[in-house]
C-alpha positions as a printed NumPy array, in Angstrom:
array([[ 15.71 ,  29.385, -43.429],
       [ 12.808,  28.127, -41.366],
       [ 10.405,  25.211, -40.761],
       [  7.011,  25.667, -42.398],
       [  4.24 ,  23.591, -40.819],
       [  0.697,  23.253, -42.112],
       [ -2.324,  21.116, -41.194],
       [ -4.848,  19.856, -43.754],
       [ -8.123,  18.122, -42.862],
       [ -9.668,  15.79 , -45.404],
       [-12.334,  13.194, -44.873],
       [-12.368,  13.819, -41.156],
       [ -8.62 ,  13.119, -40.841],
       [ -5.95 ,  15.738, -40.175],
       [ -2.613,  15.576, -41.975],
       [  0.476,  17.539, -40.908],
       [  3.432,  18.358, -43.131],
       [  6.739,  20.018, -42.309],
       [  8.887,  21.712, -44.96 ],
       [ 12.377,  23.142, -44.606],
       [ 12.138,  26.422, -46.604],
       [ 14.085,  29.608, -47.187],
       [ 13.203,  33.146, -48.273],
       [ 14.936,  35.077, -51.061],
       [ 14.415,  38.213, -53.136],
       [ 13.876,  38.276, -56.897],
       [ 12.961,  41.353, -58.892],
       [ 12.203,  43.223, -55.71 ],
       [  9.825,  40.58 , -54.414],
       [ 10.182,  38.187, -51.437],
       [  9.787,  34.617, -52.606],
       [  9.99 ,  31.19 , -50.849],
       [ 11.352,  27.89 , -51.978],
       [ 11.325,  24.428, -50.434],
       [ 14.656,  22.81 , -49.641],
       [ 13.443,  19.54 , -48.117],
       [ 10.313,  17.792, -46.914],
       [ 10.968,  16.787, -43.282],
       [  7.472,  15.504, -42.489],
       [  8.909,  12.086, -41.675],
       [ 10.831,  13.552, -38.716],
       [  9.487,  13.178, -35.186],
       [  8.07 ,  16.091, -33.225],
       [ 11.218,  16.247, -31.095],
       [ 13.416,  16.354, -34.172],
       [ 11.292,  19.139, -35.686],
       [ 11.66 ,  21.189, -32.501],
       [ 15.403,  20.557, -32.513],
       [ 15.619,  21.882, -36.083],
       [ 13.625,  24.969, -35.116],
       [ 15.891,  25.54 , -32.09 ],
       [ 19.046,  25.177, -34.214],
       [ 17.74 ,  27.55 , -36.917],
       [ 16.705,  30.075, -34.29 ],
       [ 20.234,  30.126, -32.808],
       [ 22.246,  29.401, -35.962],
       [ 24.625,  32.277, -35.284],
       [ 25.453,  31.098, -31.733],
       [ 25.259,  27.3  , -31.784],
       [ 28.326,  27.064, -29.556],
       [ 26.311,  28.712, -26.751],
       [ 23.363,  26.366, -27.052],
       [ 25.019,  23.409, -25.337],
       [ 22.673,  21.504, -23.074],
       [ 20.26 ,  22.441, -20.356],
       [ 23.011,  21.803, -17.824],
       [ 24.628,  25.099, -18.834],
       [ 21.698,  26.872, -17.18 ],
       [ 20.559,  24.156, -14.747],
       [ 22.738,  21.566, -13.021],
       [ 21.155,  18.228, -12.13 ],
       [ 22.843,  16.029,  -9.535],
       [ 21.786,  12.726,  -8.041],
       [ 20.865,  13.068,  -4.404],
       [ 20.235,  10.689,  -1.515],
       [ 18.3  ,   7.446,  -1.9  ],
       [ 14.674,   8.146,  -1.062],
       [ 12.256,   5.471,  -2.276],
       [ 13.009,   2.643,   0.164],
       [ 13.185,   4.823,   3.287],
       [  9.976,   6.638,   2.371],
       [  8.116,   3.386,   1.732],
       [  9.266,   1.529,   4.846],
       [  8.685,   4.58 ,   7.049],
       [  5.088,   4.945,   5.919],
       [  4.434,   1.223,   6.371],
       [  5.801,   1.548,   9.919],
       [  3.382,   4.413,  10.519],
       [  0.486,   2.425,   9.065],
       [  1.243,  -0.537,  11.346],
       [  1.408,   1.731,  14.388],
       [  5.118,   1.116,  15.02 ],
       [  6.002,   4.817,  14.941],
       [  3.189,   5.651,  17.347],
       [  4.198,   2.845,  19.719],
       [  7.821,   4.035,  19.795],
       [  6.822,   7.685,  20.159],
       [  7.859,  10.846,  18.387],
       [ 10.609,  11.879,  20.791],
       [ 14.221,  11.806,  19.653],
       [ 14.678,   8.436,  21.379],
       [ 11.611,   7.048,  19.647],
       [ 12.837,   8.218,  16.244],
       [ 16.3  ,   6.812,  16.913],
       [ 14.67 ,   3.481,  17.815],
       [ 12.682,   3.506,  14.57 ],
       [ 15.712,   3.944,  12.313],
       [ 17.359,   0.558,  13.186],
       [ 14.012,  -1.085,  12.4  ],
       [ 13.88 ,   0.586,   8.971],
       [ 17.58 ,  -0.057,   8.382],
       [ 17.183,  -3.781,   9.132],
       [ 14.36 ,  -4.007,   6.606],
       [ 16.489,  -2.345,   3.919],
       [ 19.911,  -3.792,   4.747],
       [ 20.901,  -5.963,   7.704],
       [ 23.866,  -5.36 ,   9.972],
       [ 25.122,  -3.728,  13.144],
       [ 24.343,  -0.286,  14.539],
       [ 27.502,   0.931,  12.786],
       [ 26.209,  -0.271,   9.435],
       [ 22.844,   1.387,  10.184],
       [ 24.626,   4.732,  10.52 ],
       [ 26.51 ,   4.153,   7.283],
       [ 23.187,   3.336,   5.603],
       [ 21.739,   6.616,   6.848],
       [ 24.622,   8.443,   5.184],
       [ 23.369,   7.406,   1.735],
       [ 19.626,   7.561,   2.431],
       [ 17.376,  10.474,   3.341],
       [ 16.904,   8.986,   6.815],
       [ 17.195,  12.111,   8.969],
       [ 14.893,  14.123,   6.712],
       [ 12.179,  11.457,   6.421],
       [ 12.22 ,  10.671,  10.155],
       [ 12.787,  14.26 ,  11.246],
       [ 15.675,  13.375,  13.549],
       [ 18.944,  15.166,  14.218],
       [ 22.492,  13.85 ,  13.742],
       [ 23.488,  10.571,  15.396],
       [ 26.295,   8.033,  15.367],
       [ 26.669,   4.367,  16.285],
       [ 27.139,   5.144,  19.981],
       [ 23.763,   6.89 ,  20.048],
       [ 22.096,   3.839,  18.499],
       [ 23.743,   1.454,  20.961],
       [ 22.655,   3.633,  23.894],
       [ 19.176,   3.814,  22.41 ],
       [ 18.902,   0.025,  22.794],
       [ 18.876,   0.524,  26.567],
       [ 15.936,   2.922,  26.206],
       [ 14.116,   0.493,  23.926],
       [ 14.676,  -2.481,  26.251],
       [ 13.133,  -0.512,  29.108],
       [ 10.067,   0.269,  26.983],
       [  9.673,  -3.108,  25.248],
       [  6.577,  -4.136,  27.224],
       [  4.888,  -0.784,  26.585],
       [  5.662,  -0.946,  22.85 ],
       [  4.294,  -4.479,  22.511],
       [  1.191,  -3.589,  24.533],
       [  0.408,  -0.583,  22.338],
       [  0.822,  -2.571,  19.139],
       [ -1.381,  -5.376,  20.484],
       [ -4.071,  -2.924,  21.614],
       [ -4.109,  -1.266,  18.204],
       [ -4.339,  -4.613,  16.394],
       [ -7.244,  -5.806,  18.546],
       [ -9.376,  -2.682,  18.128],
       [-11.386,  -4.283,  15.343],
       [-10.764,  -7.971,  16.035],
       [-10.4  ,  -9.743,  19.372],
       [ -7.648, -12.328,  19.764],
       [ -8.045, -15.427,  21.929],
       [ -5.691, -17.907,  20.248],
       [ -1.915, -17.576,  20.384],
       [  0.843, -19.464,  18.582],
       [  4.106, -19.91 ,  20.452],
       [  7.42 , -21.308,  19.243],
       [ 11.021, -21.264,  20.411],
       [ 14.304, -21.221,  18.528],
       [ 17.954, -20.576,  19.304],
       [ 20.61 , -18.403,  17.726],
       [ 24.299, -19.103,  18.12 ],
       [ 26.865, -16.442,  18.968],
       [ 30.341, -16.015,  17.577],
       [ 31.627, -14.304,  20.713],
       [ 31.624, -15.373,  24.363],
       [ 30.947, -12.084,  26.162],
       [ 27.159, -11.838,  25.751],
       [ 25.496, -11.922,  29.175],
       [ 22.777, -14.33 ,  27.975],
       [ 25.154, -16.652,  26.13 ],
       [ 25.263, -20.262,  27.334],
       [ 25.69 , -23.761,  25.981],
       [ 22.442, -25.566,  25.257],
       [ 20.496, -27.561,  22.695],
       [ 21.723, -25.941,  19.478],
       [ 19.158, -26.066,  16.672],
       [ 21.68 , -24.574,  14.24 ],
       [ 24.017, -27.549,  14.533],
       [ 26.896, -25.321,  15.632],
       [ 28.776, -27.455,  18.132],
       [ 30.957, -25.588,  20.582],
       [ 29.056, -22.302,  20.118],
       [ 27.252, -20.482,  22.879],
       [ 23.717, -19.418,  22.079],
       [ 20.637, -17.532,  23.179],
       [ 17.067, -18.857,  23.173],
       [ 14.317, -16.779,  21.547],
       [ 10.587, -17.222,  22.123],
       [  8.133, -15.705,  19.629],
       [  4.443, -15.24 ,  20.428],
       [  2.052, -14.704,  17.499],
       [ -1.676, -14.29 ,  17.148],
       [ -3.789, -16.756,  15.186],
       [ -2.935, -14.984,  11.913],
       [  0.788, -15.486,  12.456],
       [  1.347, -11.799,  13.255],
       [  4.08 , -11.48 ,  15.935],
       [  2.919,  -9.713,  19.093],
       [  5.809, -10.331,  21.485],
       [  9.361, -11.634,  21.525],
       [ 11.498, -12.651,  24.473],
       [ 15.14 , -13.676,  24.835],
       [ 16.258, -16.286,  27.374],
       [ 19.671, -17.62 ,  28.424],
       [ 21.052, -20.165,  25.988],
       [ 20.657, -23.125,  28.367],
       [ 16.912, -22.568,  28.906],
       [ 14.747, -25.544,  27.982],
       [ 11.738, -24.885,  25.756],
       [  9.016, -25.68 ,  28.346],
       [ 10.661, -23.345,  30.86 ],
       [  9.936, -20.376,  28.597],
       [  6.206, -21.062,  28.549],
       [  5.105, -19.778,  31.972],
       [  6.107, -16.186,  31.202],
       [  3.938, -16.254,  28.058],
       [  0.858, -17.17 ,  30.109],
       [  1.426, -14.269,  32.499],
       [  2.173, -11.928,  29.598],
       [ -1.075, -12.652,  27.771],
       [ -3.267, -12.457,  30.87 ],
       [ -1.665,  -9.585,  32.781],
       [ -0.316,  -7.356,  30.018],
       [ -2.617,  -8.014,  27.081],
       [ -5.708,  -8.386,  29.254],
       [ -6.963, -11.511,  27.443],
       [ -8.788, -14.1  ,  29.553],
       [-10.302, -16.545,  27.056],
       [ -7.006, -17.927,  25.804],
       [ -5.902, -20.95 ,  23.815],
       [ -2.195, -21.625,  23.399],
       [ -0.906, -23.608,  20.422],
       [  2.519, -25.208,  20.697],
       [  4.402, -28.214,  19.397],
       [  4.966, -31.487,  21.239],
       [  8.221, -30.309,  22.764],
       [  6.741, -27.065,  24.079],
       [  3.461, -27.867,  25.836],
       [  3.961, -30.907,  28.037],
       [  2.337, -32.266,  31.177],
       [  3.414, -29.498,  33.55 ],
       [  2.529, -26.735,  31.092],
       [ -0.892, -28.289,  30.468],
       [ -1.539, -28.363,  34.212],
       [ -0.499, -24.706,  34.565],
       [ -2.894, -23.716,  31.792],
       [ -5.753, -25.722,  33.268],
       [ -5.267, -24.181,  36.713],
       [ -5.724, -20.716,  35.208],
       [ -8.723, -21.704,  33.082],
       [ -6.816, -21.579,  29.808],
       [ -6.841, -24.027,  26.905],
       [ -4.173, -25.652,  24.775],
       [ -3.626, -27.411,  21.448],
       [ -0.533, -29.529,  21.085],
       [  0.732, -32.664,  19.356],
       [  1.621, -36.043,  20.814],
       [  4.849, -37.965,  20.449],
       [  5.03 , -41.319,  18.684],
       [  5.465, -43.306,  21.946],
       [  2.388, -41.553,  23.37 ],
       [  0.369, -42.481,  20.261],
       [  1.502, -46.103,  20.493],
       [  0.48 , -46.186,  24.162],
       [ -3.033, -44.925,  23.316],
       [ -3.294, -47.555,  20.582],
       [ -2.362, -50.323,  23.024],
       [ -4.897, -49.01 ,  25.562],
       [ -7.612, -49.03 ,  22.909],
       [ -8.274, -45.294,  23.177],
       [ -7.308, -44.9  ,  19.51 ],
       [ -7.767, -47.307,  16.591],
       [ -5.672, -47.454,  13.438],
       [ -8.697, -47.28 ,  11.102],
       [ -9.416, -43.75 ,  12.388],
       [ -6.352, -42.532,  10.491],
       [ -8.062, -43.501,   7.234],
       [-10.529, -40.615,   7.673],
       [ -9.734, -37.097,   6.45 ],
       [ -9.798, -35.764,  10.024],
       [-11.021, -37.941,  12.895],
       [-11.518, -37.236,  16.573],
       [-11.871, -39.195,  19.793],
       [-13.394, -37.761,  22.976],
       [-11.802, -39.31 ,  26.058],
       [-13.53 , -39.721,  29.406],
       [-11.463, -37.021,  31.129],
       [-12.653, -34.359,  28.659],
       [ -9.566, -34.565,  26.45 ],
       [-10.073, -34.629,  22.687],
       [ -7.72 , -36.33 ,  20.248],
       [ -7.722, -35.173,  16.63 ],
       [ -6.168, -37.702,  14.241],
       [ -4.956, -37.458,  10.676],
       [ -2.636, -39.222,   8.254],
       [ -0.716, -36.964,   5.891],
       [ -0.265, -38.978,   2.662],
       [  2.526, -36.717,   1.409],
       [  4.486, -37.119,   4.622],
       [  3.796, -40.868,   4.621],
       [  5.329, -41.18 ,   1.155],
       [  8.347, -39.134,   2.235],
       [  8.92 , -41.458,   5.204],
       [  8.637, -44.537,   2.945],
       [ 11.098, -43.084,   0.448],
       [ 13.535, -42.295,   3.254],
       [ 13.216, -45.827,   4.648],
       [ 13.888, -47.35 ,   1.231],
       [ 16.913, -45.084,   0.763],
       [ 18.317, -46.166,   4.131],
       [ 17.799, -49.819,   3.254],
       [ 19.571, -49.314,  -0.085],
       [ 22.468, -47.668,   1.734],
       [ 22.836, -50.594,   4.115],
       [ 22.584, -53.114,   1.264],
       [ 25.4  , -51.302,  -0.575],
       [ 27.525, -51.442,   2.571],
       [ 26.866, -55.183,   2.947],
       [ 27.913, -55.793,  -0.675],
       [ 31.068, -53.749,  -0.139],
       [ 31.966, -55.671,   3.022],
       [ 31.375, -59.035,   1.321],
       [ 33.659, -58.024,  -1.532],
       [ 36.299, -56.975,   0.982],
       [ 36.027, -60.316,   2.813],
       [ 36.416, -62.15 ,  -0.5  ],
       [ 39.507, -60.161,  -1.472],
       [ 41.085, -60.461,   1.996],
       [ 40.887, -64.031,   3.296],
       [ 42.491, -63.113,   6.616],
       [ 39.93 , -60.348,   7.392],
       [ 37.676, -61.047,  10.393],
       [ 34.014, -61.582,   9.564],
       [ 32.777, -60.638,  13.035],
       [ 34.455, -57.249,  12.82 ],
       [ 32.698, -56.503,   9.533],
       [ 29.392, -57.703,  11.004],
       [ 29.719, -55.414,  14.03 ],
       [ 30.328, -52.423,  11.789],
       [ 27.242, -53.214,   9.714],
       [ 25.09 , -53.654,  12.837],
       [ 26.313, -50.268,  14.102],
       [ 25.478, -48.733,  10.719],
       [ 21.953, -50.194,  10.838],
       [ 21.43 , -48.734,  14.291],
       [ 22.707, -45.362,  13.126],
       [ 20.261, -45.459,  10.204],
       [ 17.517, -46.464,  12.67 ],
       [ 16.433, -49.515,  10.731],
       [ 17.941, -52.148,  13.037],
       [ 14.482, -53.078,  14.363],
       [ 13.393, -54.668,  11.085],
       [ 16.576, -55.831,   9.367],
       [ 18.531, -58.974,  10.259],
       [ 22.234, -59.436,   9.547],
       [ 23.578, -62.994,   9.62 ],
       [ 26.868, -64.694,   8.728],
       [ 27.138, -67.759,   6.489],
       [ 30.738, -68.92 ,   6.255],
       [ 32.521, -65.724,   5.099],
       [ 29.466, -63.951,   3.655],
       [ 27.127, -61.538,   5.415],
       [ 23.445, -61.747,   4.507],
       [ 20.824, -59.022,   5.003],
       [ 17.195, -60.075,   5.503],
       [ 14.057, -58.058,   6.207],
       [ 11.73 , -58.971,   9.041],
       [  8.391, -58.358,   7.32 ],
       [  6.335, -58.313,  10.524],
       [  8.679, -55.873,  12.224],
       [  8.785, -53.681,   9.136],
       [  4.995, -53.57 ,   8.963],
       [  4.876, -52.576,  12.617],
       [  7.448, -49.831,  12.015],
       [  5.528, -48.396,   9.061],
       [  2.01 , -48.377,  10.474],
       [  2.268, -44.803,  11.794],
       [  3.931, -43.294,   8.716],
       [  2.502, -39.817,   8.185],
       [  0.202, -40.148,  11.225],
       [ -0.096, -37.497,  13.898],
       [ -2.427, -36.896,  16.824],
       [ -3.36 , -33.529,  18.278],
       [ -4.504, -33.134,  21.853],
       [ -6.739, -30.369,  23.206],
       [ -9.127, -29.624,  26.048],
       [-11.386, -27.456,  23.896],
       [-14.932, -28.805,  23.631],
       [-16.505, -29.496,  20.208],
       [-18.725, -26.453,  20.805],
       [-15.667, -24.23 ,  21.281],
       [-13.778, -25.575,  18.276],
       [-14.545, -28.265,  15.727],
       [-11.96 , -30.903,  14.887],
       [-11.191, -29.079,  11.628],
       [-10.542, -25.827,  13.488],
       [ -8.28 , -27.585,  15.994],
       [ -6.33 , -29.138,  13.13 ],
       [ -6.044, -25.885,  11.171],
       [ -4.927, -23.873,  14.199],
       [ -2.128, -26.326,  14.912],
       [ -1.013, -26.154,  11.283],
       [ -0.823, -22.363,  11.715],
       [  2.376, -22.931,  13.678],
       [  4.   , -23.008,  10.248],
       [  3.578, -19.222,  10.127],
       [  5.697, -18.888,  13.274],
       [  8.329, -21.143,  11.751],
       [  8.26 , -18.938,   8.65 ],
       [  8.818, -15.908,  10.886],
       [ 11.846, -17.568,  12.457],
       [ 13.278, -18.45 ,   9.039],
       [ 12.886, -14.849,   7.905],
       [ 14.386, -13.454,  11.096],
       [ 17.263, -15.928,  11.417],
       [ 18.563, -16.964,   8.025],
       [ 16.587, -15.186,   5.326],
       [ 15.839, -11.489,   4.924],
       [ 16.453, -10.065,   8.401],
       [ 19.401, -12.166,   9.605],
       [ 19.349, -11.685,  13.37 ],
       [ 22.962, -12.925,  13.381],
       [ 25.626, -11.877,  13.987],
       [ 24.63 , -10.251,  17.269],
       [ 27.103,  -7.446,  17.915],
       [ 26.043,  -7.023,  21.542],
       [ 27.142,  -8.034,  25.023],
       [ 24.627,  -6.607,  27.478],
       [ 21.445,  -8.475,  28.315],
       [ 19.113,  -5.476,  27.879],
       [ 20.574,  -4.574,  24.491],
       [ 20.282,  -8.164,  23.287],
       [ 16.584,  -8.175,  24.191],
       [ 16.089,  -4.83 ,  22.417],
       [ 17.877,  -6.174,  19.336],
       [ 15.378,  -9.047,  19.178],
       [ 12.511,  -6.539,  19.423],
       [ 13.986,  -4.561,  16.513],
       [ 14.05 ,  -7.732,  14.421],
       [ 10.429,  -8.545,  15.332],
       [  9.222,  -5.053,  14.368],
       [ 11.159,  -5.3  ,  11.109],
       [  9.481,  -8.645,  10.421],
       [  6.052,  -7.025,  10.816],
       [  7.001,  -4.611,   8.023],
       [  8.436,  -7.407,   5.845],
       [  5.26 ,  -9.445,   6.331],
       [  3.091,  -6.493,   5.315],
       [  5.136,  -5.751,   2.196],
       [  5.065,  -9.435,   1.231],
       [  1.263,  -9.367,   1.267],
       [  1.223,  -6.144,  -0.799],
       [  3.611,  -7.516,  -3.432],
       [  2.345, -11.1  ,  -3.523],
       [  0.927, -10.609,  -7.042],
       [  4.362,  -9.704,  -8.458],
       [  7.214, -11.994,  -9.427],
       [  9.527, -10.283,  -6.965],
       [ 10.74 , -10.941,  -3.437],
       [ 10.543,  -8.298,  -0.728],
       [ 14.325,  -7.964,  -0.803],
       [ 14.289,  -7.42 ,  -4.572],
       [ 11.462,  -4.904,  -4.29 ],
       [ 13.289,  -2.925,  -1.624],
       [ 16.488,  -2.995,  -3.668],
       [ 14.572,  -1.537,  -6.611],
       [ 13.169,   1.196,  -4.372],
       [ 16.652,   2.176,  -3.19 ],
       [ 17.435,   3.203,  -6.78 ],
       [ 14.773,   5.924,  -6.587],
       [ 16.868,   8.91 ,  -5.531],
       [ 16.247,  12.588,  -5.033],
       [ 17.47 ,  14.935,  -7.768],
       [ 19.213,  18.153,  -6.744],
       [ 18.3  ,  20.929,  -9.209],
       [ 20.673,  23.901,  -9.182],
       [ 19.632,  26.8  , -11.482],
       [ 22.418,  29.171, -12.454],
       [ 20.96 ,  32.254, -10.781],
       [ 18.527,  30.747,  -8.252],
       [ 18.641,  28.638,  -5.066],
       [ 18.901,  24.872,  -5.53 ],
       [ 16.083,  22.545,  -4.595],
       [ 15.296,  18.82 ,  -4.589],
       [ 12.695,  17.041,  -6.635],
       [ 11.594,  13.435,  -6.979],
       [ 11.769,  11.984, -10.49 ],
       [  8.898,  10.019, -11.96 ],
       [  9.615,   6.392, -11.   ],
       [  9.964,   3.787, -13.703],
       [  7.036,   1.445, -14.247],
       [  8.313,  -1.411, -12.051],
       [  8.845,   0.901,  -9.079],
       [  5.544,   2.667,  -9.687],
       [  3.733,  -0.682,  -9.457],
       [  5.441,  -1.516,  -6.171],
       [  4.504,   1.851,  -4.698],
       [  0.927,   1.604,  -5.931],
       [  0.449,  -1.899,  -4.513],
       [  1.712,  -0.758,  -1.112],
       [ -0.507,   2.352,  -1.338],
       [  2.502,   4.671,  -1.041],
       [  2.258,   8.159,  -2.53 ],
       [  5.422,  10.112,  -3.261],
       [  5.478,  13.82 ,  -2.438],
       [  5.683,  16.24 ,  -5.37 ],
       [  8.609,  18.027,  -3.746],
       [ 10.854,  17.342,  -0.79 ],
       [ 13.078,  19.719,   1.129],
       [ 16.181,  18.506,   2.914],
       [ 17.09 ,  19.895,   6.308],
       [ 20.801,  19.546,   5.695],
       [ 21.221,  17.206,   8.687],
       [ 23.854,  14.553,   8.033],
       [ 25.129,  11.641,  10.086],
       [ 28.596,  10.184,  10.376],
       [ 30.248,   7.3  ,  12.15 ],
       [ 32.776,   7.696,  14.912],
       [ 34.649,   4.625,  13.732],
       [ 36.213,   5.142,  10.335],
       [ 36.945,   2.348,   7.903],
       [ 40.438,   3.683,   7.259],
       [ 41.429,   2.964,  10.845],
       [ 40.125,  -0.605,  10.575],
       [ 41.846,  -1.533,   7.33 ],
       [ 45.03 ,  -3.555,   7.515],
       [ 47.85 ,  -1.825,   5.631],
       [ 48.846,  -3.713,   2.498]])
């Protein structure tokens, strides 16, 4: 019995037919007869029939290919390979160096991009990923990574300088964005921990203060950690010295918010021939309006500017979206107070012995808490409390809704009013960096460190990881996928260990599925055709079994 295949060409088209036939003898002659027409079967099914007919006497030995070759899933490869090559492309590997210490410093950066956690968790991550083989580093444990933080802290300035020099080879940088945030600590032993203004709203928690310096594109170039009780303006002087002395930039413009660049910082910049762009507070704007330096009708323009006598320029704008948000908030606060007044009046009606003045005092305190006491009036008529709106005061309170004023010493020739406005709005990129580093992808907390140098190195690791995240986000912006989701998909691309029955085993990389292939292509990452493992493995000194509480 066999499969008979023939091809017939008619009218320029080729037709293929498959017949299941058998041979037999009759009257001394070999004849053939058709048992079934199997032309409707697929090519794979036809080959399976041929294979079965060829081995019909020993079907029990056919089995599967695993009888001759064993396939076993190996270490995760796709995410480590991708992040490592992005780190090389950005110059991070070169800045850290190719020594063992440099490679050990690079792994926590890659690990934080893939999965956030402590140095211990970074070692556990390396146990399931081809970390040692991709990086070319020998065995390590969590103690080695903690000790490596001391090495990295000592070299932080050199690493940042190399990365800045590489970035400015093709494009000079003269404008810097600077912002400060804080990060609370769960423990109390960190050498930089102190009580201060907590932006996270965590009362009773010590914190550290982190300053991030970015170029005009929002790319982070330096990060610095300060004690938790450091005020924002006090962190600014070191940034001036850093940019001038270390980065070698002399034509510099600093951009900071109204709480960062104040009078003393502006004087320090002016003394060194540097420029600034910052915003003004509402009381400062009101003072300029009273002095006649600014006029309210200027806010009706798209972007207006006023050149003061002392060489200071004011750039004015009203944001209609923000103005509407402020109005909606004011109306919501008024509605809240009105509901409270109605509730108190009902209470006074139901309880004749209740004191009206006590209820009035509580409502006045509520109005002050809602910050609408300047334009609402609460009065008592017999045992009823009445709420009235002071129209003139309300108009005065709403005149600056959505308005903001920027202040700079740059001349119109150095920067137009539109450029000044756009550069200040670029501070949003620094805020985005902080969100990514603090609460989103990278999660700088919790900080499992006590020593000052290691805390500073930890912040540098997070900044370098953010550079990689930012690059991948730009590569994958056309896809409906977050960076975290893309990296998770890449972790599913694993090596395959092929073990022939009578030959040495080897590792190969399977063809990625379409979704992963698109991610790799967009990031310009090419997978190797083959990959050999060195056999180096890592392990943690601390074992989970010793940490588990017996049940």
